[in-house]
All heavy atoms as a GROMACS GRO file, in nm:
protein
  605
    1MET      N    1  -0.704   1.745  -0.885
    1MET     CA    2  -0.715   1.600  -0.873
    1MET      C    3  -0.812   1.567  -0.760
    1MET      O    4  -0.806   1.625  -0.653
    1MET     CB    5  -0.576   1.542  -0.843
    1MET     CG    6  -0.575   1.393  -0.837
    1MET     SD    7  -0.403   1.335  -0.822
    1MET     CE    8  -0.424   1.214  -0.697
    2SER      N    9  -0.903   1.477  -0.786
    2SER     CA   10  -1.000   1.440  -0.683
    2SER      C   11  -0.934   1.349  -0.580
    2SER      O   12  -0.831   1.286  -0.606
    2SER     CB   13  -1.119   1.368  -0.747
    2SER     OG   14  -1.077   1.247  -0.806
    3GLU      N   15  -0.995   1.344  -0.464
    3GLU     CA   16  -0.941   1.261  -0.357
    3GLU      C   17  -0.972   1.115  -0.384
    3GLU      O   18  -1.084   1.080  -0.421
    3GLU     CB   19  -1.002   1.306  -0.224
    3GLU     CG   20  -0.963   1.447  -0.187
    3GLU     CD   21  -1.026   1.494  -0.058
    3GLU    OE1   22  -1.124   1.432  -0.013
    3GLU    OE2   23  -0.976   1.590  -0.001
    4LEU      N   24  -0.873   1.032  -0.363
    4LEU     CA   25  -0.887   0.888  -0.387
    4LEU      C   26  -0.949   0.820  -0.266
    4LEU      O   27  -0.928   0.862  -0.153
    4LEU     CB   28  -0.751   0.826  -0.414
    4LEU     CG   29  -0.675   0.874  -0.536
    4LEU    CD1   30  -0.536   0.811  -0.539
    4LEU    CD2   31  -0.748   0.840  -0.662
    5THR      N   32  -1.017   0.709  -0.290
    5THR     CA   33  -1.061   0.623  -0.182
    5THR      C   34  -0.946   0.531  -0.147
    5THR      O   35  -0.847   0.521  -0.221
    5THR     CB   36  -1.183   0.539  -0.223
    5THR    OG1   37  -1.144   0.449  -0.327
    5THR    CG2   38  -1.299   0.625  -0.269
    6VAL      N   39  -0.960   0.460  -0.036
    6VAL     CA   40  -0.856   0.365   0.004
    6VAL      C   41  -0.841   0.256  -0.102
    6VAL      O   42  -0.729   0.218  -0.137
    6VAL     CB   43  -0.887   0.304   0.143
    6VAL    CG1   44  -0.792   0.190   0.175
    6VAL    CG2   45  -0.879   0.412   0.251
    7ALA      N   46  -0.952   0.209  -0.157
    7ALA     CA   47  -0.946   0.103  -0.258
    7ALA      C   48  -0.873   0.151  -0.384
    7ALA      O   49  -0.791   0.078  -0.441
    7ALA     CB   50  -1.087   0.057  -0.294
    8GLU      N   51  -0.901   0.274  -0.428
    8GLU     CA   52  -0.834   0.328  -0.546
    8GLU      C   53  -0.685   0.347  -0.519
    8GLU      O   54  -0.601   0.314  -0.604
    8GLU     CB   55  -0.896   0.462  -0.586
    8GLU     CG   56  -1.038   0.450  -0.638
    8GLU     CD   57  -1.107   0.585  -0.651
    8GLU    OE1   58  -1.069   0.680  -0.579
    8GLU    OE2   59  -1.200   0.594  -0.733
    9ALA      N   60  -0.652   0.399  -0.402
    9ALA     CA   61  -0.512   0.420  -0.367
    9ALA      C   62  -0.438   0.287  -0.358
    9ALA      O   63  -0.324   0.274  -0.402
    9ALA     CB   64  -0.501   0.496  -0.236
   10THR      N   65  -0.505   0.186  -0.304
   10THR     CA   66  -0.445   0.052  -0.293
   10THR      C   67  -0.420  -0.006  -0.432
   10THR      O   68  -0.314  -0.065  -0.457
   10THR     CB   69  -0.535  -0.040  -0.211
   10THR    OG1   70  -0.555   0.018  -0.081
   10THR    CG2   71  -0.473  -0.177  -0.193
   11ASN      N   72  -0.514   0.012  -0.523
   11ASN     CA   73  -0.495  -0.038  -0.660
   11ASN      C   74  -0.377   0.031  -0.727
   11ASN      O   75  -0.301  -0.032  -0.801
   11ASN     CB   76  -0.621  -0.020  -0.743
   11ASN     CG   77  -0.723  -0.127  -0.714
   11ASN    OD1   78  -0.689  -0.239  -0.678
   11ASN    ND2   79  -0.851  -0.093  -0.726
   12ARG      N   80  -0.359   0.159  -0.700
   12ARG     CA   81  -0.244   0.230  -0.757
   12ARG      C   82  -0.113   0.180  -0.697
   12ARG      O   83  -0.011   0.177  -0.765
   12ARG     CB   84  -0.260   0.380  -0.737
   12ARG     CG   85  -0.371   0.435  -0.825
   12ARG     CD   86  -0.377   0.583  -0.823
   12ARG     NE   87  -0.486   0.627  -0.908
   12ARG     CZ   88  -0.509   0.751  -0.940
   12ARG    NH1   89  -0.429   0.847  -0.893
   12ARG    NH2   90  -0.610   0.784  -1.017
   13ILE      N   91  -0.117   0.138  -0.571
   13ILE     CA   92   0.002   0.078  -0.508
   13ILE      C   93   0.038  -0.050  -0.582
   13ILE      O   94   0.154  -0.073  -0.617
   13ILE     CB   95  -0.022   0.049  -0.358
   13ILE    CG1   96  -0.041   0.178  -0.279
   13ILE    CG2   97   0.089  -0.038  -0.300
   13ILE    CD1   98   0.083   0.259  -0.255
   14TYR      N   99  -0.062  -0.136  -0.606
   14TYR     CA  100  -0.037  -0.261  -0.679
   14TYR      C  101   0.022  -0.233  -0.818
   14TYR      O  102   0.117  -0.299  -0.860
   14TYR     CB  103  -0.165  -0.344  -0.695
   14TYR     CG  104  -0.222  -0.398  -0.567
   14TYR    CD1  105  -0.358  -0.387  -0.541
   14TYR    CD2  106  -0.144  -0.463  -0.472
   14TYR    CE1  107  -0.413  -0.437  -0.424
   14TYR    CE2  108  -0.197  -0.513  -0.356
   14TYR     CZ  109  -0.333  -0.501  -0.332
   14TYR     OH  110  -0.388  -0.551  -0.218
   15GLN      N  111  -0.035  -0.134  -0.889
   15GLN     CA  112   0.014  -0.100  -1.022
   15GLN      C  113   0.158  -0.051  -1.015
   15GLN      O  114   0.240  -0.085  -1.101
   15GLN     CB  115  -0.075   0.007  -1.085
   15GLN     CG  116  -0.214  -0.043  -1.119
   15GLN     CD  117  -0.309   0.070  -1.156
   15GLN    OE1  118  -0.274   0.188  -1.150
   15GLN    NE2  119  -0.432   0.035  -1.193
   16SER      N  120   0.188   0.028  -0.914
   16SER     CA  121   0.324   0.079  -0.898
   16SER      C  122   0.422  -0.034  -0.869
   16SER      O  123   0.533  -0.036  -0.923
   16SER     CB  124   0.327   0.183  -0.786
   16SER     OG  125   0.457   0.232  -0.769
   17LEU      N  126   0.382  -0.127  -0.785
   17LEU     CA  127   0.468  -0.241  -0.753
   17LEU      C  128   0.497  -0.324  -0.878
   17LEU      O  129   0.608  -0.371  -0.898
   17LEU     CB  130   0.406  -0.328  -0.644
   17LEU     CG  131   0.399  -0.264  -0.505
   17LEU    CD1  132   0.315  -0.352  -0.412
   17LEU    CD2  133   0.538  -0.242  -0.448
   18GLU      N  134   0.395  -0.340  -0.963
   18GLU     CA  135   0.414  -0.416  -1.087
   18GLU      C  136   0.502  -0.340  -1.185
   18GLU      O  137   0.569  -0.401  -1.269
   18GLU     CB  138   0.278  -0.445  -1.151
   18GLU     CG  139   0.195  -0.543  -1.071
   18GLU     CD  140   0.052  -0.554  -1.121
   18GLU    OE1  141   0.019  -0.495  -1.226
   18GLU    OE2  142  -0.028  -0.620  -1.053
   19ALA      N  143   0.504  -0.207  -1.176
   19ALA     CA  144   0.584  -0.123  -1.266
   19ALA      C  145   0.719  -0.088  -1.204
   19ALA      O  146   0.771   0.022  -1.223
   19ALA     CB  147   0.506   0.003  -1.300
   20ASP      N  148   0.775  -0.179  -1.128
   20ASP     CA  149   0.907  -0.162  -1.067
   20ASP      C  150   0.911  -0.040  -0.974
   20ASP      O  151   1.005   0.040  -0.978
   20ASP     CB  152   1.014  -0.153  -1.174
   20ASP     CG  153   1.153  -0.182  -1.120
   20ASP    OD1  154   1.164  -0.253  -1.018
   20ASP    OD2  155   1.250  -0.134  -1.180
   21ASN      N  156   0.806  -0.024  -0.893
   21ASN     CA  157   0.796   0.080  -0.790
   21ASN      C  158   0.793   0.223  -0.844
   21ASN      O  159   0.830   0.316  -0.774
   21ASN     CB  160   0.907   0.067  -0.685
   21ASN     CG  161   0.903  -0.066  -0.615
   21ASN    OD1  162   0.798  -0.127  -0.602
   21ASN    ND2  163   1.018  -0.112  -0.571
   22GLN      N  164   0.745   0.240  -0.964
   22GLN     CA  165   0.737   0.374  -1.023
   22GLN      C  166   0.639   0.461  -0.943
   22GLN      O  167   0.524   0.422  -0.922
   22GLN     CB  168   0.692   0.364  -1.168
   22GLN     CG  169   0.683   0.498  -1.238
   22GLN     CD  170   0.642   0.484  -1.383
   22GLN    OE1  171   0.627   0.374  -1.434
   22GLN    NE2  172   0.624   0.595  -1.448
   23ASP      N  173   0.684   0.575  -0.897
   23ASP     CA  174   0.604   0.671  -0.820
   23ASP      C  175   0.545   0.612  -0.692
   23ASP      O  176   0.441   0.656  -0.645
   23ASP     CB  177   0.491   0.730  -0.904
   23ASP     CG  178   0.543   0.812  -1.021
   23ASP    OD1  179   0.651   0.872  -1.006
   23ASP    OD2  180   0.475   0.817  -1.125
   24ILE      N  181   0.610   0.514  -0.634
   24ILE     CA  182   0.556   0.446  -0.515
   24ILE      C  183   0.538   0.542  -0.398
   24ILE      O  184   0.438   0.535  -0.327
   24ILE     CB  185   0.642   0.323  -0.475
   24ILE    CG1  186   0.572   0.239  -0.368
   24ILE    CG2  187   0.779   0.365  -0.426
   24ILE    CD1  188   0.459   0.159  -0.416
   25ASP      N  189   0.630   0.636  -0.379
   25ASP     CA  190   0.618   0.729  -0.267
   25ASP      C  191   0.496   0.819  -0.280
   25ASP      O  192   0.429   0.848  -0.181
   25ASP     CB  193   0.745   0.812  -0.251
   25ASP     CG  194   0.863   0.728  -0.202
   25ASP    OD1  195   0.840   0.627  -0.132
   25ASP    OD2  196   0.978   0.763  -0.234
   26LEU      N  197   0.463   0.860  -0.404
   26LEU     CA  198   0.343   0.941  -0.425
   26LEU      C  199   0.217   0.860  -0.393
   26LEU      O  200   0.123   0.912  -0.333
   26LEU     CB  201   0.337   0.989  -0.571
   26LEU     CG  202   0.447   1.084  -0.615
   26LEU    CD1  203   0.438   1.111  -0.764
   26LEU    CD2  204   0.439   1.213  -0.537
   27HIS      N  205   0.217   0.734  -0.433
   27HIS     CA  206   0.100   0.649  -0.408
   27HIS      C  207   0.086   0.616  -0.260
   27HIS      O  208  -0.026   0.605  -0.208
   27HIS     CB  209   0.107   0.523  -0.493
   27HIS     CG  210   0.106   0.551  -0.640
   27HIS    ND1  211   0.010   0.628  -0.702
   27HIS    CD2  212   0.191   0.514  -0.738
   27HIS    CE1  213   0.034   0.637  -0.831
   27HIS    NE2  214   0.144   0.568  -0.855
   28ILE      N  215   0.197   0.601  -0.190
   28ILE     CA  216   0.192   0.577  -0.046
   28ILE      C  217   0.134   0.700   0.025
   28ILE      O  218   0.051   0.688   0.115
   28ILE     CB  219   0.331   0.541   0.011
   28ILE    CG1  220   0.375   0.404  -0.041
   28ILE    CG2  221   0.329   0.540   0.164
   28ILE    CD1  222   0.518   0.368  -0.008
   29ALA      N  223   0.176   0.819  -0.018
   29ALA     CA  224   0.122   0.943   0.041
   29ALA      C  225  -0.028   0.954   0.016
   29ALA      O  226  -0.104   0.994   0.105
   29ALA     CB  227   0.196   1.064  -0.015
   30ALA      N  228  -0.072   0.918  -0.105
   30ALA     CA  229  -0.215   0.921  -0.137
   30ALA      C  230  -0.292   0.820  -0.052
   30ALA      O  231  -0.401   0.848  -0.004
   30ALA     CB  232  -0.237   0.893  -0.285
   31LEU      N  233  -0.233   0.703  -0.032
   31LEU     CA  234  -0.296   0.601   0.052
   31LEU      C  235  -0.305   0.649   0.197
   31LEU      O  236  -0.409   0.632   0.261
   31LEU     CB  237  -0.217   0.470   0.045
   31LEU     CG  238  -0.266   0.355   0.134
   31LEU    CD1  239  -0.408   0.315   0.097
   31LEU    CD2  240  -0.172   0.237   0.123
   32LYS      N  241  -0.200   0.710   0.245
   32LYS     CA  242  -0.199   0.762   0.382
   32LYS      C  243  -0.310   0.866   0.401
   32LYS      O  244  -0.383   0.863   0.500
   32LYS     CB  245  -0.063   0.824   0.413
   32LYS     CG  246  -0.048   0.873   0.554
   32LYS     CD  247   0.093   0.925   0.577
   32LYS     CE  248   0.111   0.977   0.717
   32LYS     NZ  249   0.248   1.027   0.739
   33ALA      N  250  -0.326   0.956   0.304
   33ALA     CA  251  -0.431   1.058   0.311
   33ALA      C  252  -0.569   0.995   0.305
   33ALA      O  253  -0.660   1.035   0.378
   33ALA     CB  254  -0.413   1.158   0.198
   34ALA      N  255  -0.587   0.895   0.220
   34ALA     CA  256  -0.716   0.827   0.208
   34ALA      C  257  -0.751   0.753   0.337
   34ALA      O  258  -0.866   0.754   0.380
   34ALA     CB  259  -0.714   0.730   0.089
   35LEU      N  260  -0.653   0.689   0.398
   35LEU     CA  261  -0.677   0.620   0.524
   35LEU      C  262  -0.722   0.719   0.631
   35LEU      O  263  -0.817   0.692   0.706
   35LEU     CB  264  -0.550   0.548   0.571
   35LEU     CG  265  -0.510   0.422   0.495
   35LEU    CD1  266  -0.370   0.379   0.533
   35LEU    CD2  267  -0.609   0.310   0.519
   36LYS      N  268  -0.657   0.833   0.635
   36LYS     CA  269  -0.692   0.935   0.735
   36LYS      C  270  -0.833   0.987   0.712
   36LYS      O  271  -0.911   1.001   0.806
   36LYS     CB  272  -0.591   1.049   0.729
   36LYS     CG  273  -0.609   1.150   0.838
   36LYS     CD  274  -0.498   1.252   0.838
   36LYS     CE  275  -0.515   1.346   0.956
   36LYS     NZ  276  -0.402   1.440   0.968
   37ARG      N  277  -0.868   1.016   0.585
   37ARG     CA  278  -1.002   1.065   0.553
   37ARG      C  279  -1.110   0.965   0.591
   37ARG      O  280  -1.218   1.003   0.636
   37ARG     CB  281  -1.013   1.094   0.403
   37ARG     CG  282  -0.969   1.230   0.362
   37ARG     CD  283  -1.014   1.263   0.220
   37ARG     NE  284  -0.981   1.160   0.122
   37ARG     CZ  285  -0.864   1.146   0.062
   37ARG    NH1  286  -0.765   1.228   0.091
   37ARG    NH2  287  -0.844   1.052  -0.027
   38GLU      N  288  -1.083   0.837   0.571
   38GLU     CA  289  -1.182   0.734   0.598
   38GLU      C  290  -1.175   0.682   0.741
   38GLU      O  291  -1.251   0.592   0.779
   38GLU     CB  292  -1.168   0.619   0.497
   38GLU     CG  293  -1.201   0.665   0.355
   38GLU     CD  294  -1.197   0.553   0.254
   38GLU    OE1  295  -1.206   0.434   0.293
   38GLU    OE2  296  -1.186   0.584   0.134
   39GLY      N  297  -1.084   0.736   0.821
   39GLY     CA  298  -1.076   0.699   0.962
   39GLY      C  299  -1.018   0.561   0.987
   39GLY      O  300  -1.045   0.501   1.091
   40LEU      N  301  -0.938   0.512   0.896
   40LEU     CA  302  -0.877   0.380   0.911
   40LEU      C  303  -0.734   0.395   0.962
   40LEU      O  304  -0.668   0.495   0.937
   40LEU     CB  305  -0.877   0.306   0.777
   40LEU     CG  306  -1.015   0.282   0.716
   40LEU    CD1  307  -1.002   0.223   0.577
   40LEU    CD2  308  -1.097   0.191   0.806
   41LYS      N  309  -0.687   0.294   1.032
   41LYS     CA  310  -0.554   0.300   1.091
   41LYS      C  311  -0.450   0.219   1.015
   41LYS      O  312  -0.331   0.236   1.037
   41LYS     CB  313  -0.560   0.253   1.236
   41LYS     CG  314  -0.651   0.339   1.322
   41LYS     CD  315  -0.613   0.330   1.466
   41LYS     CE  316  -0.705   0.410   1.552
   41LYS     NZ  317  -0.674   0.552   1.552
   42GLU      N  318  -0.495   0.129   0.926
   42GLU     CA  319  -0.400   0.046   0.853
   42GLU      C  320  -0.454   0.009   0.716
   42GLU      O  321  -0.576   0.005   0.695
   42GLU     CB  322  -0.366  -0.080   0.932
   42GLU     CG  323  -0.483  -0.170   0.958
   42GLU     CD  324  -0.451  -0.284   1.053
   42GLU    OE1  325  -0.364  -0.268   1.140
   42GLU    OE2  326  -0.514  -0.390   1.037
   43ALA      N  327  -0.363  -0.018   0.626
   43ALA     CA  328  -0.398  -0.064   0.492
   43ALA      C  329  -0.391  -0.215   0.490
   43ALA      O  330  -0.298  -0.274   0.546
   43ALA     CB  331  -0.302  -0.005   0.390
   44VAL      N  332  -0.487  -0.279   0.426
   44VAL     CA  333  -0.488  -0.424   0.413
   44VAL      C  334  -0.460  -0.458   0.267
   44VAL      O  335  -0.536  -0.421   0.178
   44VAL     CB  336  -0.624  -0.483   0.457
   44VAL    CG1  337  -0.623  -0.635   0.442
   44VAL    CG2  338  -0.655  -0.443   0.600
   45LEU      N  339  -0.348  -0.524   0.244
   45LEU     CA  340  -0.309  -0.562   0.108
   45LEU      C  341  -0.329  -0.711   0.086
   45LEU      O  342  -0.320  -0.791   0.179
   45LEU     CB  343  -0.162  -0.525   0.084
   45LEU     CG  344  -0.125  -0.378   0.097
   45LEU    CD1  345   0.024  -0.359   0.068
   45LEU    CD2  346  -0.208  -0.293   0.004
   46ASP      N  347  -0.352  -0.746  -0.040
   46ASP     CA  348  -0.368  -0.886  -0.080
   46ASP      C  349  -0.230  -0.940  -0.116
   46ASP      O  350  -0.170  -0.895  -0.215
   46ASP     CB  351  -0.462  -0.893  -0.199
   46ASP     CG  352  -0.484  -1.035  -0.249
   46ASP    OD1  353  -0.436  -1.131  -0.183
   46ASP    OD2  354  -0.550  -1.050  -0.353
   47PRO      N  355  -0.178  -1.034  -0.040
   47PRO     CA  356  -0.043  -1.084  -0.068
   47PRO      C  357  -0.031  -1.151  -0.206
   47PRO      O  358   0.076  -1.152  -0.264
   47PRO     CB  359  -0.015  -1.182   0.045
   47PRO     CG  360  -0.147  -1.215   0.105
   47PRO     CD  361  -0.238  -1.099   0.076
   48ALA      N  362  -0.142  -1.202  -0.260
   48ALA     CA  363  -0.137  -1.266  -0.391
   48ALA      C  364  -0.106  -1.166  -0.503
   48ALA      O  365  -0.058  -1.204  -0.609
   48ALA     CB  366  -0.269  -1.337  -0.419
   49ARG      N  367  -0.131  -1.039  -0.479
   49ARG     CA  368  -0.108  -0.936  -0.581
   49ARG      C  369   0.031  -0.873  -0.570
   49ARG      O  370   0.065  -0.784  -0.648
   49ARG     CB  371  -0.214  -0.827  -0.571
   49ARG     CG  372  -0.352  -0.880  -0.609
   49ARG     CD  373  -0.454  -0.774  -0.624
   49ARG     NE  374  -0.422  -0.683  -0.734
   49ARG     CZ  375  -0.491  -0.573  -0.760
   49ARG    NH1  376  -0.594  -0.541  -0.686
   49ARG    NH2  377  -0.456  -0.495  -0.860
   50LEU      N  378   0.110  -0.919  -0.475
   50LEU     CA  379   0.244  -0.864  -0.458
   50LEU      C  380   0.343  -0.935  -0.549
   50LEU      O  381   0.336  -1.057  -0.566
   50LEU     CB  382   0.290  -0.878  -0.312
   50LEU     CG  383   0.203  -0.810  -0.207
   50LEU    CD1  384   0.257  -0.840  -0.068
   50LEU    CD2  385   0.196  -0.661  -0.232
   51PRO      N  386   0.440  -0.862  -0.604
   51PRO     CA  387   0.538  -0.927  -0.691
   51PRO      C  388   0.631  -1.022  -0.615
   51PRO      O  389   0.678  -1.120  -0.672
   51PRO     CB  390   0.617  -0.811  -0.750
   51PRO     CG  391   0.582  -0.690  -0.673
   51PRO     CD  392   0.456  -0.719  -0.599
   52HIS      N  393   0.656  -0.996  -0.487
   52HIS     CA  394   0.741  -1.083  -0.405
   52HIS      C  395   0.660  -1.129  -0.285
   52HIS      O  396   0.671  -1.075  -0.176
   52HIS     CB  397   0.867  -1.008  -0.359
   52HIS     CG  398   0.950  -0.962  -0.472
   52HIS    ND1  399   1.024  -1.048  -0.549
   52HIS    CD2  400   0.969  -0.839  -0.527
   52HIS    CE1  401   1.086  -0.981  -0.644
   52HIS    NE2  402   1.054  -0.854  -0.632
   53ASN      N  403   0.577  -1.229  -0.308
   53ASN     CA  404   0.490  -1.278  -0.202
   53ASN      C  405   0.560  -1.388  -0.123
   53ASN      O  406   0.523  -1.504  -0.126
   53ASN     CB  407   0.359  -1.330  -0.260
   53ASN     CG  408   0.263  -1.373  -0.151
   53ASN    OD1  409   0.278  -1.334  -0.037
   53ASN    ND2  410   0.167  -1.454  -0.185
   54ASN      N  411   0.667  -1.348  -0.056
   54ASN     CA  412   0.732  -1.437   0.039
   54ASN      C  413   0.751  -1.358   0.167
   54ASN      O  414   0.724  -1.238   0.172
   54ASN     CB  415   0.863  -1.492  -0.017
   54ASN     CG  416   0.959  -1.382  -0.058
   54ASN    OD1  417   0.958  -1.272  -0.004
   54ASN    ND2  418   1.044  -1.412  -0.155
   55ARG      N  419   0.792  -1.423   0.271
   55ARG     CA  420   0.801  -1.356   0.401
   55ARG      C  421   0.893  -1.235   0.396
   55ARG      O  422   0.858  -1.127   0.444
   55ARG     CB  423   0.848  -1.454   0.509
   55ARG     CG  424   0.847  -1.390   0.648
   55ARG     CD  425   0.887  -1.491   0.756
   55ARG     NE  426   0.863  -1.438   0.888
   55ARG     CZ  427   0.941  -1.350   0.950
   55ARG    NH1  428   1.047  -1.302   0.888
   55ARG    NH2  429   0.912  -1.306   1.070
   56SER      N  430   1.010  -1.249   0.337
   56SER     CA  431   1.103  -1.137   0.334
   56SER      C  432   1.050  -1.022   0.249
   56SER      O  433   1.068  -0.905   0.284
   56SER     CB  434   1.241  -1.182   0.286
   56SER     OG  435   1.235  -1.228   0.153
   57GLY      N  436   0.981  -1.053   0.140
   57GLY     CA  437   0.923  -0.949   0.057
   57GLY      C  438   0.814  -0.872   0.130
   57GLY      O  439   0.805  -0.750   0.121
   58ARG      N  440   0.729  -0.946   0.202
   58ARG     CA  441   0.621  -0.881   0.278
   58ARG      C  442   0.677  -0.796   0.391
   58ARG      O  443   0.631  -0.683   0.415
   58ARG     CB  444   0.524  -0.985   0.333
   58ARG     CG  445   0.440  -1.052   0.225
   58ARG     CD  446   0.331  -1.139   0.284
   58ARG     NE  447   0.380  -1.239   0.377
   58ARG     CZ  448   0.417  -1.362   0.345
   58ARG    NH1  449   0.411  -1.402   0.219
   58ARG    NH2  450   0.460  -1.446   0.436
   59LYS      N  451   0.779  -0.845   0.462
   59LYS     CA  452   0.839  -0.769   0.572
   59LYS      C  453   0.909  -0.643   0.521
   59LYS      O  454   0.901  -0.537   0.583
   59LYS     CB  455   0.938  -0.856   0.651
   59LYS     CG  456   0.871  -0.968   0.728
   59LYS     CD  457   0.776  -0.912   0.831
   59LYS     CE  458   0.707  -1.022   0.908
   59LYS     NZ  459   0.607  -0.968   0.999
   60LEU      N  460   0.976  -0.654   0.406
   60LEU     CA  461   1.041  -0.538   0.346
   60LEU      C  462   0.936  -0.433   0.308
   60LEU      O  463   0.955  -0.314   0.335
   60LEU     CB  464   1.122  -0.580   0.224
   60LEU     CG  465   1.200  -0.471   0.153
   60LEU    CD1  466   1.307  -0.413   0.245
   60LEU    CD2  467   1.264  -0.527   0.028
   61LEU      N  468   0.826  -0.476   0.248
   61LEU     CA  469   0.720  -0.385   0.211
   61LEU      C  470   0.661  -0.318   0.335
   61LEU      O  471   0.641  -0.196   0.337
   61LEU     CB  472   0.610  -0.460   0.134
   61LEU     CG  473   0.498  -0.373   0.081
   61LEU    CD1  474   0.462  -0.414  -0.060
   61LEU    CD2  475   0.376  -0.383   0.169
   62GLN      N  476   0.634  -0.395   0.440
   62GLN     CA  477   0.580  -0.338   0.564
   62GLN      C  478   0.675  -0.234   0.622
   62GLN      O  479   0.632  -0.127   0.665
   62GLN     CB  480   0.556  -0.448   0.668
   62GLN     CG  481   0.430  -0.527   0.645
   62GLN     CD  482   0.411  -0.633   0.751
   62GLN    OE1  483   0.505  -0.703   0.790
   62GLN    NE2  484   0.289  -0.647   0.797
   63ALA      N  485   0.804  -0.263   0.623
   63ALA     CA  486   0.902  -0.169   0.678
   63ALA      C  487   0.906  -0.041   0.596
   63ALA      O  488   0.911   0.069   0.652
   63ALA     CB  489   1.040  -0.235   0.684
   64TYR      N  490   0.903  -0.053   0.465
   64TYR     CA  491   0.908   0.064   0.378
   64TYR      C  492   0.785   0.153   0.400
   64TYR      O  493   0.797   0.274   0.412
   64TYR     CB  494   0.917   0.019   0.232
   64TYR     CG  495   0.950   0.131   0.137
   64TYR    CD1  496   1.081   0.175   0.122
   64TYR    CD2  497   0.851   0.195   0.064
   64TYR    CE1  498   1.112   0.279   0.036
   64TYR    CE2  499   0.882   0.299  -0.023
   64TYR     CZ  500   1.012   0.340  -0.036
   64TYR     OH  501   1.043   0.443  -0.120
   65PHE      N  502   0.669   0.092   0.406
   65PHE     CA  503   0.546   0.168   0.429
   65PHE      C  504   0.545   0.229   0.569
   65PHE      O  505   0.501   0.342   0.587
   65PHE     CB  506   0.424   0.079   0.410
   65PHE     CG  507   0.381   0.063   0.267
   65PHE    CD1  508   0.467   0.011   0.171
   65PHE    CD2  509   0.254   0.100   0.227
   65PHE    CE1  510   0.428  -0.003   0.040
   65PHE    CE2  511   0.213   0.086   0.096
   65PHE     CZ  512   0.301   0.034   0.002
   66ARG      N  513   0.593   0.155   0.668
   66ARG     CA  514   0.596   0.204   0.806
   66ARG      C  515   0.684   0.328   0.816
   66ARG      O  516   0.651   0.423   0.887
   66ARG     CB  517   0.645   0.094   0.901
   66ARG     CG  518   0.641   0.133   1.048
   66ARG     CD  519   0.678   0.018   1.142
   66ARG     NE  520   0.795  -0.057   1.100
   66ARG     CZ  521   0.793  -0.185   1.058
   66ARG    NH1  522   0.680  -0.251   1.055
   66ARG    NH2  523   0.903  -0.246   1.023
   67GLN      N  524   0.796   0.330   0.745
   67GLN     CA  525   0.884   0.447   0.744
   67GLN      C  526   0.814   0.570   0.689
   67GLN      O  527   0.850   0.682   0.720
   67GLN     CB  528   1.009   0.420   0.661
   67GLN     CG  529   1.103   0.322   0.725
   67GLN     CD  530   1.217   0.283   0.631
   67GLN    OE1  531   1.214   0.313   0.512
   67GLN    NE2  532   1.315   0.214   0.686
   68ARG      N  533   0.712   0.548   0.609
   68ARG     CA  534   0.636   0.658   0.550
   68ARG      C  535   0.502   0.681   0.621
   68ARG      O  536   0.418   0.754   0.572
   68ARG     CB  537   0.614   0.631   0.401
   68ARG     CG  538   0.741   0.664   0.325
   68ARG     CD  539   0.771   0.570   0.213
   68ARG     NE  540   0.904   0.600   0.157
   68ARG     CZ  541   1.016   0.553   0.207
   68ARG    NH1  542   1.016   0.476   0.312
   68ARG    NH2  543   1.132   0.583   0.152
   69GLY      N  544   0.484   0.617   0.736
   69GLY     CA  545   0.369   0.643   0.820
   69GLY      C  546   0.244   0.563   0.792
   69GLY      O  547   0.135   0.602   0.833
   70VAL      N  548   0.257   0.452   0.720
   70VAL     CA  549   0.141   0.370   0.686
   70VAL      C  550   0.163   0.228   0.741
   70VAL      O  551   0.261   0.163   0.706
   70VAL     CB  552   0.117   0.362   0.534
   70VAL    CG1  553   0.000   0.270   0.502
   70VAL    CG2  554   0.094   0.500   0.478
   71LYS      N  555   0.071   0.182   0.825
   71LYS     CA  556   0.078   0.046   0.877
   71LYS      C  557   0.010  -0.046   0.775
   71LYS      O  558  -0.100  -0.018   0.729
   71LYS     CB  559   0.009   0.036   1.012
   71LYS     CG  560   0.016  -0.102   1.071
   71LYS     CD  561  -0.049  -0.111   1.206
   71LYS     CE  562  -0.038  -0.254   1.257
   71LYS     NZ  563  -0.111  -0.272   1.383
   72VAL      N  564   0.076  -0.155   0.741
   72VAL     CA  565   0.025  -0.250   0.644
   72VAL      C  566   0.004  -0.386   0.708
   72VAL      O  567   0.091  -0.434   0.780
   72VAL     CB  568   0.124  -0.264   0.525
   72VAL    CG1  569   0.080  -0.375   0.431
   72VAL    CG2  570   0.137  -0.134   0.450
   73THR      N  571  -0.111  -0.444   0.681
   73THR     CA  572  -0.136  -0.585   0.716
   73THR      C  573  -0.174  -0.656   0.587
   73THR      O  574  -0.201  -0.592   0.485
   73THR     CB  575  -0.250  -0.599   0.820
   73THR    OG1  576  -0.367  -0.541   0.768
   73THR    CG2  577  -0.213  -0.531   0.951
   74PHE      N  578  -0.178  -0.787   0.593
   74PHE     CA  579  -0.207  -0.865   0.475
   74PHE      C  580  -0.333  -0.946   0.497
   74PHE      O  581  -0.353  -1.006   0.604
   74PHE     CB  582  -0.090  -0.957   0.440
   74PHE     CG  583   0.033  -0.879   0.406
   74PHE    CD1  584   0.134  -0.860   0.498
   74PHE    CD2  585   0.047  -0.820   0.282
   74PHE    CE1  586   0.246  -0.786   0.468
   74PHE    CE2  587   0.160  -0.744   0.250
   74PHE     CZ  588   0.258  -0.727   0.343
   75ALA      N  589  -0.418  -0.949   0.395
   75ALA     CA  590  -0.542  -1.026   0.402
   75ALA      C  591  -0.509  -1.174   0.404
   75ALA      O  592  -0.418  -1.219   0.334
   75ALA     CB  593  -0.630  -0.994   0.281
   76SER      N  594  -0.580  -1.248   0.486
   76SER     CA  595  -0.558  -1.393   0.489
   76SER      C  596  -0.639  -1.458   0.379
   76SER      O  597  -0.745  -1.410   0.339
   76SER     CB  598  -0.596  -1.451   0.625
   76SER     OG  599  -0.731  -1.420   0.654
   77SER      N  600  -0.589  -1.566   0.327
   77SER     CA  601  -0.654  -1.634   0.215
   77SER      C  602  -0.778  -1.706   0.256
   77SER      O  603  -0.792  -1.765   0.355
   77SER     CB  604  -0.558  -1.732   0.150
   77SER     OG  605  -0.446  -1.662   0.103
   0.00000   0.00000   0.00000
């Protein structure tokens, strides 16, 4: 399997979230590896693409990713 870019890994995260979190841990690990390869410290997600785009949903997502070693911020509109 070829190495994913951050953008590709992020798109897979969105797809996983839409598919009821199917394989989310694998996609988070791929995102973490892509961030490290590209020298980035955090992932920037588009809140409009999240299934639960409210404060509690975003905080829950951030906490889940943080537990797996990925810092998440959200793009401003």
